[in-house]
TIMI-2910 file (N, C-alpha, C, CB; in pm, 1 decimal, decimal comma, always signed):
<rs>
+----------+----------+----------+----------+----------+----------+----------+----------+----------+----------+----------+----------+------+
!      n_x !      n_y !      n_z !     ca_x !     ca_y !     ca_z !      c_x !      c_y !      c_z !     cb_x !     cb_y !     cb_z ! resn !
+----------+----------+----------+----------+----------+----------+----------+----------+----------+----------+----------+----------+------+
!   +422,4 !  -5334,6 !  -2895,9 !   +541,8 !  -5253,8 !  -2932,8 !   +547,1 !  -5112,0 !  -2893,2 !   +557,6 !  -5255,8 !  -3071,4 !  Met !
!   +429,5 !  -5043,7 !  -2938,5 !   +421,8 !  -4905,4 !  -2921,5 !   +337,1 !  -4868,4 !  -2819,4 !   +384,6 !  -4843,0 !  -3033,6 !  Phe !
!   +327,4 !  -4932,5 !  -2684,3 !   +243,7 !  -4915,9 !  -2579,8 !   +294,6 !  -4772,6 !  -2518,4 !   +249,9 !  -5044,9 !  -2478,8 !  Glu !
!   +408,9 !  -4720,6 !  -2533,5 !   +461,0 !  -4612,5 !  -2458,6 !   +401,5 !  -4481,3 !  -2533,8 !   +627,3 !  -4619,0 !  -2452,6 !  Tyr !
!   +359,4 !  -4490,5 !  -2669,3 !   +299,8 !  -4382,8 !  -2732,5 !   +156,5 !  -4362,4 !  -2668,0 !   +295,5 !  -4407,9 !  -2886,3 !  Ile !
!    +86,3 !  -4457,8 !  -2630,8 !    -44,8 !  -4448,6 !  -2575,4 !    -69,5 !  -4407,0 !  -2468,8 !    -98,2 !  -4539,4 !  -2571,0 !  Asn !
!    +39,2 !  -4400,0 !  -2376,5 !    +56,0 !  -4352,8 !  -2235,3 !     +5,7 !  -4208,2 !  -2242,9 !   +213,8 !  -4363,6 !  -2178,9 !  Gln !
!    -71,9 !  -4168,0 !  -2129,4 !   -106,3 !  -4006,5 !  -2103,1 !     +4,4 !  -3953,4 !  -2032,7 !   -243,7 !  -3974,6 !  -2011,3 !  Lys !
!    +54,9 !  -3851,7 !  -2062,9 !   +147,0 !  -3763,8 !  -1989,4 !   +101,8 !  -3674,2 !  -1897,7 !   +215,1 !  -3693,7 !  -2068,4 !  Arg !
!   +151,7 !  -3655,5 !  -1793,9 !   +106,7 !  -3576,1 !  -1690,1 !   +128,3 !  -3434,2 !  -1713,8 !   +166,3 !  -3614,6 !  -1571,1 !  Asp !
!    +26,6 !  -3341,1 !  -1709,3 !    +43,6 !  -3193,8 !  -1735,6 !   +110,6 !  -3117,9 !  -1675,4 !    -46,3 !  -3135,0 !  -1733,1 !  Pro !
!   +141,5 !  -3150,2 !  -1539,6 !   +242,2 !  -3094,6 !  -1447,9 !   +376,1 !  -3105,9 !  -1525,5 !   +246,2 !  -3174,0 !  -1304,0 !  Val !
!   +415,6 !  -3234,6 !  -1557,5 !   +549,4 !  -3265,2 !  -1612,6 !   +559,0 !  -3174,0 !  -1743,4 !   +567,5 !  -3430,7 !  -1645,9 !  Ala !
!   +464,7 !  -3193,0 !  -1822,8 !   +485,3 !  -3111,1 !  -1963,4 !   +510,2 !  -2962,2 !  -1940,6 !   +350,6 !  -3122,0 !  -2061,6 !  Ile !
!   +445,3 !  -2893,5 !  -1847,5 !   +464,7 !  -2752,1 !  -1805,7 !   +592,8 !  -2730,2 !  -1771,8 !   +383,9 !  -2711,0 !  -1697,2 !  Ile !
!   +650,4 !  -2825,2 !  -1685,0 !   +788,7 !  -2796,5 !  -1656,8 !   +884,4 !  -2827,3 !  -1754,8 !   +826,9 !  -2858,2 !  -1547,0 !  Phe !
!   +850,6 !  -2924,4 !  -1839,9 !   +939,4 !  -2942,5 !  -1965,5 !   +952,4 !  -2835,4 !  -2058,6 !   +894,7 !  -3049,3 !  -2043,2 !  Tyr !
!   +818,5 !  -2772,9 !  -2083,3 !   +827,2 !  -2645,8 !  -2167,6 !   +902,7 !  -2530,0 !  -2110,0 !   +691,7 !  -2596,2 !  -2196,7 !  Cys !
!   +923,3 !  -2529,6 !  -1968,9 !   +973,5 !  -2401,7 !  -1898,5 !  +1130,6 !  -2416,4 !  -1933,6 !   +937,2 !  -2395,9 !  -1718,2 !  Gly !
!  +1179,3 !  -2517,4 !  -2000,7 !  +1318,7 !  -2523,7 !  -2020,9 !  +1348,9 !  -2422,7 !  -2163,1 !  +1364,5 !  -2694,0 !  -2038,7 !  Leu !
!  +1250,8 !  -2387,2 !  -2242,1 !  +1245,2 !  -2291,7 !  -2340,8 !  +1309,1 !  -2169,0 !  -2324,4 !  +1127,8 !  -2267,6 !  -2366,3 !  Ile !
!  +1247,8 !  -2096,0 !  -2209,9 !  +1296,8 !  -1947,4 !  -2195,0 !  +1449,4 !  -1967,3 !  -2145,5 !  +1197,4 !  -1851,2 !  -2075,6 !  Pro !
!  +1472,9 !  -2077,2 !  -2051,4 !  +1625,4 !  -2083,4 !  -2006,1 !  +1732,0 !  -2105,7 !  -2126,1 !  +1644,3 !  -2209,7 !  -1899,6 !  Phe !
!  +1678,8 !  -2181,1 !  -2220,1 !  +1751,5 !  -2213,3 !  -2359,2 !  +1778,6 !  -2091,9 !  -2415,0 !  +1669,2 !  -2299,0 !  -2464,7 !  Gly !
!  +1675,3 !  -2018,4 !  -2449,0 !  +1671,1 !  -1900,2 !  -2515,9 !  +1768,9 !  -1795,3 !  -2452,7 !  +1531,4 !  -1853,1 !  -2518,0 !  Leu !
!  +1749,1 !  -1776,9 !  -2328,1 !  +1849,2 !  -1668,5 !  -2256,3 !  +1984,4 !  -1713,6 !  -2271,8 !  +1823,9 !  -1648,1 !  -2095,5 !  Phe !
!  +2020,1 !  -1850,8 !  -2257,9 !  +2138,5 !  -1878,9 !  -2285,0 !  +2201,3 !  -1865,0 !  -2418,9 !  +2147,6 !  -1984,8 !  -2247,8 !  Trp !
!  +2121,1 !  -1906,6 !  -2516,4 !  +2164,2 !  -1882,0 !  -2662,3 !  +2192,7 !  -1733,6 !  -2701,2 !  +2052,7 !  -1933,9 !  -2757,3 !  Val !
!  +2121,1 !  -1641,7 !  -2643,6 !  +2125,4 !  -1495,2 !  -2650,0 !  +2252,9 !  -1446,9 !  -2588,1 !  +2004,3 !  -1431,7 !  -2579,3 !  Ile !
!  +2274,6 !  -1489,7 !  -2455,6 !  +2364,7 !  -1439,7 !  -2372,4 !  +2494,5 !  -1511,8 !  -2364,9 !  +2308,5 !  -1431,4 !  -2253,6 !  Arg !
!  +2487,2 !  -1645,8 !  -2340,4 !  +2605,4 !  -1737,8 !  -2308,9 !  +2696,5 !  -1657,2 !  -2218,5 !  +2686,5 !  -1788,2 !  -2444,2 !  Arg !
!  +2642,9 !  -1647,1 !  -2092,9 !  +2731,3 !  -1603,3 !  -1994,9 !  +2718,8 !  -1693,0 !  -1878,6 !  +2707,3 !  -1462,8 !  -1959,2 !  Ser !
!  +2807,0 !  -1676,1 !  -1776,8 !  +2821,5 !  -1772,2 !  -1657,8 !  +2669,3 !  -1798,3 !  -1580,3 !  +2937,4 !  -1700,7 !  -1544,6 !  Leu !
!  +2606,2 !  -1697,7 !  -1588,6 !  +2468,1 !  -1690,4 !  -1502,2 !  +2361,6 !  -1756,2 !  -1598,7 !  +2418,1 !  -1519,4 !  -1458,5 !  Ile !
!  +2362,9 !  -1747,2 !  -1722,9 !  +2263,6 !  -1796,5 !  -1788,6 !  +2302,3 !  -1943,9 !  -1820,3 !  +2233,5 !  -1711,6 !  -1905,3 !  Thr !
!  +2419,7 !  -1980,3 !  -1840,1 !  +2463,3 !  -2116,8 !  -1850,2 !  +2439,8 !  -2207,5 !  -1700,8 !  +2624,8 !  -2108,7 !  -1894,9 !  Gly !
!  +2481,5 !  -2149,7 !  -1604,0 !  +2438,9 !  -2212,5 !  -1477,4 !  +2294,8 !  -2224,7 !  -1462,4 !  +2489,1 !  -2139,0 !  -1363,7 !  Phe !
!  +2221,6 !  -2119,2 !  -1495,0 !  +2056,2 !  -2118,5 !  -1464,0 !  +1998,7 !  -2233,1 !  -1570,3 !  +1973,2 !  -1943,3 !  -1499,5 !  Ala !
!  +2040,5 !  -2252,1 !  -1686,4 !  +2014,5 !  -2354,0 !  -1787,1 !  +2044,6 !  -2490,8 !  -1711,6 !  +2108,7 !  -2331,6 !  -1923,7 !  Leu !
!  +2171,9 !  -2506,2 !  -1682,0 !  +2200,9 !  -2630,0 !  -1628,8 !  +2144,6 !  -2652,7 !  -1475,7 !  +2351,3 !  -2644,8 !  -1636,8 !  Gln !
!  +2115,2 !  -2556,1 !  -1394,0 !  +2026,7 !  -2592,2 !  -1276,4 !  +1882,7 !  -2617,1 !  -1306,7 !  +2030,8 !  -2485,0 !  -1175,7 !  Ala !
!  +1835,1 !  -2574,8 !  -1418,1 !  +1698,6 !  -2613,3 !  -1450,0 !  +1698,2 !  -2748,0 !  -1506,4 !  +1633,6 !  -2517,5 !  -1544,6 !  Tyr !
!  +1774,3 !  -2764,8 !  -1589,2 !  +1777,7 !  -2908,1 !  -1629,2 !  +1796,8 !  -3006,7 !  -1530,7 !  +1874,5 !  -2929,9 !  -1719,2 !  Val !
!  +1896,4 !  -2988,4 !  -1416,9 !  +1909,0 !  -3080,8 !  -1322,4 !  +1776,8 !  -3090,7 !  -1238,5 !  +2027,3 !  -3048,9 !  -1242,2 !  Ile !
!  +1716,8 !  -2984,4 !  -1203,9 !  +1597,6 !  -2955,5 !  -1117,6 !  +1488,6 !  -3052,3 !  -1194,0 !  +1553,0 !  -2778,9 !  -1112,9 !  Thr !
!  +1481,6 !  -3036,6 !  -1318,9 !  +1371,1 !  -3117,3 !  -1392,9 !  +1404,4 !  -3267,0 !  -1393,4 !  +1354,5 !  -3067,5 !  -1546,6 !  Ile !
!  +1509,2 !  -3296,6 !  -1402,4 !  +1558,8 !  -3452,8 !  -1394,8 !  +1535,9 !  -3511,1 !  -1257,2 !  +1722,2 !  -3469,3 !  -1427,3 !  Ile !
!  +1562,7 !  -3424,4 !  -1160,8 !  +1554,2 !  -3489,8 !  -1029,0 !  +1410,9 !  -3476,7 !   -976,0 !  +1657,1 !  -3426,6 !   -927,5 !  Val !
!  +1335,6 !  -3369,4 !   -993,5 !  +1203,5 !  -3346,8 !   -933,6 !  +1092,6 !  -3354,1 !  -1028,5 !  +1198,2 !  -3218,3 !   -868,5 !  Phe !
!  +1128,1 !  -3378,3 !  -1156,7 !  +1014,8 !  -3383,2 !  -1218,5 !  +1032,8 !  -3522,1 !  -1309,7 !   +988,1 !  -3244,3 !  -1296,5 !  Val !
!  +1134,7 !  -3536,6 !  -1383,7 !  +1132,0 !  -3669,6 !  -1461,7 !  +1145,2 !  -3788,5 !  -1375,9 !  +1243,8 !  -3676,1 !  -1564,5 !  Phe !
!  +1221,0 !  -3791,2 !  -1260,0 !  +1235,3 !  -3911,8 !  -1179,1 !  +1088,3 !  -3947,4 !  -1092,1 !  +1367,3 !  -3884,6 !  -1073,9 !  Tyr !
!  +1028,0 !  -3839,1 !  -1046,2 !   +896,1 !  -3882,1 !   -984,8 !   +775,0 !  -3916,0 !  -1108,7 !   +843,4 !  -3749,6 !   -878,7 !  Pro !
!   +767,0 !  -3825,7 !  -1193,5 !   +656,8 !  -3834,4 !  -1284,2 !   +673,2 !  -3944,9 !  -1419,0 !   +637,0 !  -3684,4 !  -1334,6 !  Phe !
!   +808,5 !  -3984,0 !  -1426,4 !   +821,2 !  -4069,6 !  -1540,7 !   +857,1 !  -4216,6 !  -1478,4 !   +937,8 !  -4010,3 !  -1646,4 !  Glu !
!   +958,9 !  -4201,1 !  -1375,2 !   +994,3 !  -4332,5 !  -1338,0 !   +939,0 !  -4378,6 !  -1184,0 !  +1152,2 !  -4338,5 !  -1348,3 !  Met !
!   +878,4 !  -4306,5 !  -1114,7 !   +815,8 !  -4355,9 !   -984,4 !   +658,4 !  -4298,2 !  -1004,3 !   +903,4 !  -4288,5 !   -833,3 !  Lys !
!   +589,5 !  -4330,8 !  -1118,9 !   +462,3 !  -4302,4 !  -1129,3 !   +364,3 !  -4325,9 !  -1027,3 !   +427,6 !  -4355,1 !  -1223,9 !  Val !
!   +385,9 !  -4460,8 !   -980,2 !   +295,5 !  -4515,9 !   -861,4 !   +308,5 !  -4432,7 !   -720,6 !   +339,9 !  -4675,5 !   -830,3 !  Gln !
!   +409,4 !  -4358,1 !   -703,7 !   +418,0 !  -4264,2 !   -591,4 !   +402,3 !  -4129,0 !   -594,7 !   +521,7 !  -4273,9 !   -541,1 !  Asn !
!   +346,1 !  -4086,1 !   -697,5 !   +340,3 !  -3934,6 !   -707,4 !   +216,6 !  -3883,6 !   -643,4 !   +344,5 !  -3885,5 !   -855,0 !  Ile !
!   +130,3 !  -3961,8 !   -615,0 !     -8,9 !  -3926,4 !   -533,1 !    +19,7 !  -3948,4 !   -363,6 !   -148,9 !  -4045,4 !   -590,2 !  Lys !
!   +138,2 !  -4002,9 !   -344,5 !   +143,0 !  -4008,0 !   -204,6 !   +215,9 !  -3901,7 !   -127,7 !   +195,1 !  -4125,6 !   -171,9 !  Gln !
!   +169,6 !  -3850,8 !    -33,8 !   +218,2 !  -3735,1 !    +42,6 !   +366,3 !  -3783,7 !    +99,6 !   +105,7 !  -3692,9 !   +168,7 !  Trp !
!   +368,6 !  -3901,9 !   +157,4 !   +481,9 !  -3952,8 !   +205,5 !   +608,5 !  -3923,5 !   +126,6 !   +462,5 !  -4085,0 !   +218,5 !  Leu !
!   +584,7 !  -3995,6 !    -19,8 !   +687,7 !  -3977,5 !   -105,7 !   +743,8 !  -3837,9 !   -139,7 !   +649,4 !  -4035,1 !   -214,0 !  Phe !
!   +667,6 !  -3745,9 !   -147,4 !   +705,6 !  -3608,2 !   -191,6 !   +776,9 !  -3554,8 !    -53,5 !   +564,0 !  -3510,0 !   -246,1 !  Trp !
!   +713,8 !  -3575,8 !    +61,3 !   +784,9 !  -3530,4 !   +192,8 !   +929,2 !  -3576,1 !   +209,7 !   +707,7 !  -3583,6 !   +315,4 !  Lys !
!   +952,1 !  -3704,0 !   +173,5 !  +1079,2 !  -3764,9 !   +169,9 !  +1164,5 !  -3715,6 !    +63,7 !  +1066,6 !  -3902,9 !   +158,4 !  Arg !
!  +1095,6 !  -3691,0 !    -41,1 !  +1178,8 !  -3630,6 !   -167,3 !  +1238,8 !  -3485,1 !   -133,7 !  +1074,7 !  -3614,5 !   -306,6 !  Met !
!  +1160,9 !  -3414,0 !    -55,6 !  +1197,9 !  -3291,8 !    -13,1 !  +1294,5 !  -3287,8 !    +79,3 !  +1101,9 !  -3228,6 !    +29,0 !  Leu !
!  +1300,6 !  -3371,0 !   +163,1 !  +1390,1 !  -3396,3 !   +286,3 !  +1525,7 !  -3460,8 !   +232,4 !  +1313,5 !  -3501,4 !   +399,0 !  Gln !
!  +1522,2 !  -3534,6 !   +152,6 !  +1642,7 !  -3596,0 !    +93,1 !  +1682,2 !  -3515,3 !    -35,7 !  +1615,6 !  -3751,2 !    +58,1 !  Val !
!  +1604,8 !  -3486,9 !   -134,8 !  +1629,1 !  -3424,0 !   -242,6 !  +1684,6 !  -3285,1 !   -239,0 !  +1524,4 !  -3428,0 !   -305,1 !  Gly !
!  +1613,5 !  -3189,9 !   -137,7 !  +1656,2 !  -3053,7 !   -142,8 !  +1796,6 !  -3016,9 !   -112,3 !  +1579,4 !  -2984,5 !    -59,9 !  Ala !
!  +1816,7 !  -3087,5 !    +24,9 !  +1973,2 !  -3076,5 !    +65,8 !  +2082,0 !  -3120,8 !    -26,9 !  +1998,6 !  -3156,9 !   +186,6 !  Pro !
!  +2033,4 !  -3252,8 !   -108,0 !  +2132,2 !  -3291,4 !   -207,3 !  +2139,4 !  -3196,9 !   -320,6 !  +2104,4 !  -3425,4 !   -258,5 !  Ala !
!  +2034,5 !  -3150,9 !   -360,0 !  +2021,6 !  -3046,0 !   -463,8 !  +2099,0 !  -2917,6 !   -445,8 !  +1883,8 !  -3010,4 !   -475,5 !  His !
!  +2078,5 !  -2862,8 !   -333,3 !  +2147,6 !  -2760,6 !   -305,6 !  +2306,0 !  -2768,9 !   -312,0 !  +2103,6 !  -2726,2 !   -188,8 !  Leu !
!  +2340,1 !  -2867,7 !   -227,1 !  +2476,3 !  -2896,7 !   -255,9 !  +2522,6 !  -2932,9 !   -371,6 !  +2515,2 !  -2977,6 !   -188,7 !  Leu !
!  +2471,1 !  -3010,8 !   -447,9 !  +2514,4 !  -3016,7 !   -612,1 !  +2511,2 !  -2894,3 !   -673,0 !  +2421,7 !  -3104,7 !   -703,2 !  Leu !
!  +2409,7 !  -2825,7 !   -656,3 !  +2431,8 !  -2678,1 !   -735,4 !  +2537,8 !  -2592,7 !   -686,8 !  +2306,0 !  -2585,4 !   -726,6 !  Leu !
!  +2568,1 !  -2594,2 !   -567,7 !  +2664,9 !  -2512,3 !   -507,3 !  +2792,9 !  -2544,9 !   -572,8 !  +2670,5 !  -2530,1 !   -358,3 !  Thr !
!  +2818,4 !  -2692,5 !   -582,8 !  +2953,3 !  -2751,1 !   -640,9 !  +2959,1 !  -2721,5 !   -788,5 !  +2966,4 !  -2914,4 !   -619,4 !  Gly !
!  +2836,4 !  -2724,2 !   -840,2 !  +2834,1 !  -2683,5 !   -993,5 !  +2856,5 !  -2541,1 !  -1021,6 !  +2700,2 !  -2716,9 !  -1058,1 !  Leu !
!  +2800,5 !  -2456,4 !   -939,6 !  +2862,9 !  -2317,3 !   -970,4 !  +3006,4 !  -2301,1 !   -945,0 !  +2797,1 !  -2211,9 !   -891,1 !  Trp !
!  +3068,4 !  -2357,0 !   -855,7 !  +3207,0 !  -2327,2 !   -831,5 !  +3285,8 !  -2394,6 !   -942,2 !  +3252,8 !  -2374,4 !   -689,8 !  Phe !
!  +3236,1 !  -2508,6 !  -1000,6 !  +3291,4 !  -2580,0 !  -1118,7 !  +3287,4 !  -2489,3 !  -1253,0 !  +3206,6 !  -2715,5 !  -1140,8 !  Leu !
!  +3157,1 !  -2415,4 !  -1274,2 !  +3132,7 !  -2345,9 !  -1383,8 !  +3218,4 !  -2217,1 !  -1372,4 !  +2985,6 !  -2322,9 !  -1399,1 !  Asp !
!  +3228,9 !  -2143,1 !  -1247,4 !  +3297,0 !  -2040,6 !  -1239,6 !  +3451,8 !  -2053,8 !  -1251,4 !  +3258,4 !  -1986,9 !  -1131,0 !  Ala !
!  +3509,8 !  -2158,6 !  -1211,1 !  +3641,1 !  -2197,9 !  -1243,5 !  +3678,3 !  -2236,4 !  -1378,2 !  +3672,0 !  -2295,5 !  -1168,1 !  Thr !
!  +3585,8 !  -2325,4 !  -1439,0 !  +3607,8 !  -2370,2 !  -1577,9 !  +3483,0 !  -2314,5 !  -1666,4 !  +3619,7 !  -2538,1 !  -1583,5 !  Tyr !
!  +3515,7 !  -2211,1 !  -1742,6 !  +3411,6 !  -2149,2 !  -1809,7 !  +3372,2 !  -2229,2 !  -1933,9 !  +3450,0 !  -2010,7 !  -1843,4 !  His !
!  +3453,9 !  -2327,7 !  -1971,4 !  +3407,8 !  -2398,4 !  -2113,7 !  +3288,7 !  -2489,8 !  -2055,3 !  +3545,8 !  -2503,4 !  -2201,7 !  Val !
!  +3244,9 !  -2499,5 !  -1949,8 !  +3125,8 !  -2588,5 !  -1902,9 !  +3003,3 !  -2492,1 !  -1938,0 !  +3132,4 !  -2633,4 !  -1726,8 !  Phe !
!  +3011,9 !  -2365,2 !  -1957,9 !  +2898,7 !  -2289,5 !  -1981,6 !  +2900,1 !  -2213,6 !  -2113,8 !  +2881,5 !  -2200,2 !  -1873,0 !  Val !
!  +3010,3 !  -2245,9 !  -2192,5 !  +3027,0 !  -2168,7 !  -2311,7 !  +2978,3 !  -2259,8 !  -2435,2 !  +3181,8 !  -2121,4 !  -2325,8 !  Thr !
!  +3016,8 !  -2393,9 !  -2419,2 !  +2984,5 !  -2477,2 !  -2525,9 !  +2832,1 !  -2545,7 !  -2522,7 !  +3092,6 !  -2582,9 !  -2527,0 !  Gly !
!  +2770,4 !  -2562,8 !  -2638,4 !  +2639,5 !  -2622,7 !  -2628,8 !  +2639,3 !  -2769,1 !  -2569,8 !  +2577,6 !  -2622,6 !  -2766,7 !  Thr !
!  +2734,4 !  -2836,9 !  -2603,2 !  +2723,8 !  -2976,1 !  -2562,1 !  +2774,7 !  -3003,7 !  -2423,7 !  +2796,0 !  -3060,8 !  -2656,6 !  Gly !
!  +2865,6 !  -2899,7 !  -2392,2 !  +2924,1 !  -2911,9 !  -2228,5 !  +2810,3 !  -2869,2 !  -2146,6 !  +3065,3 !  -2805,4 !  -2186,2 !  Thr !
!  +2718,3 !  -2779,6 !  -2200,8 !  +2616,5 !  -2729,5 !  -2098,1 !  +2521,4 !  -2843,0 !  -2070,3 !  +2534,0 !  -2599,2 !  -2149,8 !  Val !
!  +2476,9 !  -2903,0 !  -2170,7 !  +2376,5 !  -3016,7 !  -2155,3 !  +2442,2 !  -3138,6 !  -2106,6 !  +2305,4 !  -3049,7 !  -2287,8 !  Phe !
!  +2568,1 !  -3173,6 !  -2145,5 !  +2634,7 !  -3299,1 !  -2079,7 !  +2665,3 !  -3286,7 !  -1933,8 !  +2767,5 !  -3332,2 !  -2148,4 !  Leu !
!  +2705,0 !  -3156,9 !  -1905,1 !  +2728,1 !  -3147,7 !  -1767,2 !  +2614,8 !  -3145,3 !  -1682,1 !  +2799,7 !  -3041,3 !  -1741,3 !  Thr !
!  +2497,8 !  -3096,2 !  -1727,7 !  +2369,5 !  -3088,6 !  -1651,4 !  +2314,6 !  -3238,9 !  -1649,2 !  +2259,3 !  -2980,2 !  -1724,2 !  Ala !
!  +2324,3 !  -3302,1 !  -1777,6 !  +2277,8 !  -3446,8 !  -1758,1 !  +2336,8 !  -3553,4 !  -1667,9 !  +2283,6 !  -3502,5 !  -1874,4 !  Phe !
!  +2466,7 !  -3531,2 !  -1677,7 !  +2549,8 !  -3600,9 !  -1587,2 !  +2524,9 !  -3588,3 !  -1453,5 !  +2671,5 !  -3569,3 !  -1604,0 !  Val !
!  +2525,9 !  -3464,0 !  -1394,2 !  +2495,9 !  -3430,9 !  -1263,0 !  +2362,5 !  -3464,0 !  -1224,1 !  +2518,2 !  -3299,1 !  -1241,1 !  Ala !
!  +2264,5 !  -3443,0 !  -1311,4 !  +2122,5 !  -3472,4 !  -1286,4 !  +2114,9 !  -3628,0 !  -1266,1 !  +2026,9 !  -3420,7 !  -1410,5 !  Gly !
!  +2188,0 !  -3698,7 !  -1345,8 !  +2157,9 !  -3852,2 !  -1332,8 !  +2239,9 !  -3895,9 !  -1206,0 !  +2206,5 !  -3944,3 !  -1474,9 !  Val !
!  +2359,7 !  -3847,1 !  -1165,3 !  +2424,4 !  -3878,0 !  -1048,0 !  +2335,3 !  -3835,4 !   -951,5 !  +2555,8 !  -3821,3 !  -1033,5 !  Ile !
!  +2263,0 !  -3715,9 !   -924,7 !  +2178,9 !  -3684,6 !   -814,4 !  +2050,8 !  -3776,8 !   -807,8 !  +2139,8 !  -3538,0 !   -823,8 !  Glu !
!  +1989,7 !  -3796,7 !   -915,0 !  +1878,9 !  -3880,9 !   -910,4 !  +1906,8 !  -4028,4 !   -871,2 !  +1816,1 !  -3875,0 !  -1037,8 !  Thr !
!  +2020,4 !  -4093,1 !   -894,1 !  +2070,2 !  -4209,6 !   -843,4 !  +2066,6 !  -4212,3 !   -720,6 !  +2183,0 !  -4237,6 !   -877,8 !  Val !
!  +2151,8 !  -4092,0 !   -662,8 !  +2182,0 !  -4076,0 !   -502,8 !  +2035,2 !  -4074,8 !   -437,8 !  +2273,6 !  -3919,2 !   -460,9 !  Ala !
!  +1951,5 !  -3976,6 !   -486,8 !  +1823,2 !  -3962,5 !   -417,1 !  +1744,6 !  -4074,1 !   -426,8 !  +1748,3 !  -3855,1 !   -462,2 !  Val !
!  +1737,3 !  -4141,7 !   -546,0 !  +1676,3 !  -4279,8 !   -560,0 !  +1704,6 !  -4379,1 !   -469,9 !  +1706,9 !  -4334,2 !   -674,7 !  Gly !
!  +1825,4 !  -4384,6 !   -444,9 !  +1874,1 !  -4498,9 !   -366,2 !  +1827,5 !  -4467,8 !   -204,9 !  +2048,5 !  -4513,4 !   -386,5 !  Glu !
!  +1841,2 !  -4337,0 !   -173,4 !  +1799,1 !  -4306,1 !    -28,7 !  +1660,5 !  -4335,8 !     -0,2 !  +1820,0 !  -4162,6 !     +5,8 !  Ile !
!  +1581,9 !  -4290,3 !   -117,0 !  +1429,7 !  -4292,8 !    -98,5 !  +1395,1 !  -4434,5 !   -107,3 !  +1346,6 !  -4206,1 !   -208,3 !  Leu !
!  +1469,1 !  -4538,9 !   -172,4 !  +1422,0 !  -4673,4 !   -182,3 !  +1454,1 !  -4759,2 !    -43,4 !  +1491,6 !  -4739,8 !   -311,6 !  Asp !
!  +1545,4 !  -4706,1 !    +32,5 !  +1581,5 !  -4778,4 !   +153,0 !  +1446,2 !  -4764,0 !   +246,2 !  +1724,7 !  -4712,6 !   +225,2 !  Arg !
!  +1434,0 !  -4877,1 !   +309,2 !  +1319,1 !  -4865,6 !   +427,1 !  +1338,4 !  -4774,9 !   +531,3 !  +1298,8 !  -4991,0 !   +499,8 !  Pro !
!  +1252,9 !  -4690,0 !   +544,6 !  +1256,0 !  -4591,7 !   +657,7 !  +1262,8 !  -4657,0 !   +799,6 !  +1129,7 !  -4502,4 !   +650,2 !  Arg !
!  +1347,8 !  -4611,8 !   +872,2 !  +1366,3 !  -4667,9 !  +1010,9 !  +1247,0 !  -4582,8 !  +1106,2 !  +1541,1 !  -4639,3 !  +1068,0 !  Leu !
!  +1180,7 !  -4678,8 !  +1183,6 !  +1078,9 !  -4630,8 !  +1266,8 !  +1146,1 !  -4578,7 !  +1395,8 !   +974,1 !  -4740,7 !  +1294,0 !  Thr !
!  +1057,4 !  -4521,7 !  +1487,5 !  +1110,8 !  -4483,6 !  +1604,0 !  +1145,0 !  -4591,1 !  +1685,7 !  +1031,6 !  -4401,5 !  +1667,1 !  Asp !
!  +1061,3 !  -4709,5 !  +1688,8 !  +1060,1 !  -4844,3 !  +1753,1 !  +1208,9 !  -4908,3 !  +1737,7 !   +942,9 !  -4941,9 !  +1680,5 !  Asp !
!  +1239,8 !  -4905,6 !  +1597,7 !  +1357,0 !  -4970,8 !  +1545,4 !  +1491,3 !  -4896,3 !  +1592,3 !  +1346,3 !  -4975,3 !  +1388,4 !  Ala !
!  +1461,6 !  -4754,5 !  +1589,7 !  +1596,1 !  -4678,8 !  +1638,6 !  +1617,5 !  -4662,6 !  +1764,8 !  +1609,9 !  -4551,7 !  +1595,0 !  Ser !
!  +1509,2 !  -4699,9 !  +1854,1 !  +1533,0 !  -4714,2 !  +2006,3 !  +1567,2 !  -4837,0 !  +2058,9 !  +1423,4 !  -4679,1 !  +2078,5 !  Ser !
!  +1580,0 !  -4940,7 !  +1986,5 !  +1622,0 !  -5086,9 !  +2001,5 !  +1517,8 !  -5172,5 !  +2048,6 !  +1735,0 !  -5103,1 !  +2094,3 !  Gly !
!  +1390,9 !  -5131,7 !  +2045,9 !  +1269,4 !  -5217,4 !  +2051,1 !  +1238,9 !  -5315,4 !  +1935,8 !  +1156,4 !  -5130,5 !  +2062,4 !  Lys !
!  +1203,1 !  -5425,9 !  +1959,5 !  +1162,0 !  -5524,9 !  +1850,0 !  +1022,6 !  -5569,9 !  +1850,0 !  +1242,6 !  -5645,7 !  +1857,3 !  Lys !
+----------+----------+----------+----------+----------+----------+----------+----------+----------+----------+----------+----------+------+
</rs>
């Protein structure tokens, strides 16, 4: 029943989770567009590049091919999502002023990006032979 409690956590993941503290403090002190966006961007980055690999795909974290594909797929999708989020935050300031909206927006965007990146990563990769028409 309590097997999850006995599992060891990866120290890399814990370090990145603790990195959320300064972003949260800066946002609490300042509550501006830039600090709110930085907090949202950090939460989304943690969900996609730390939580997904270290908590959901533990068997793949030591494989170089997984990280290579993660960066090839995740980085462009992440930049596109953060650009859209910046324009959304700049247009509607309510997303960065309320405590619930900052984290809810970041959580929803992070889950959407994680699902999209995960679906792309789970597809079998086409080889050069398959793409050139050889069987």
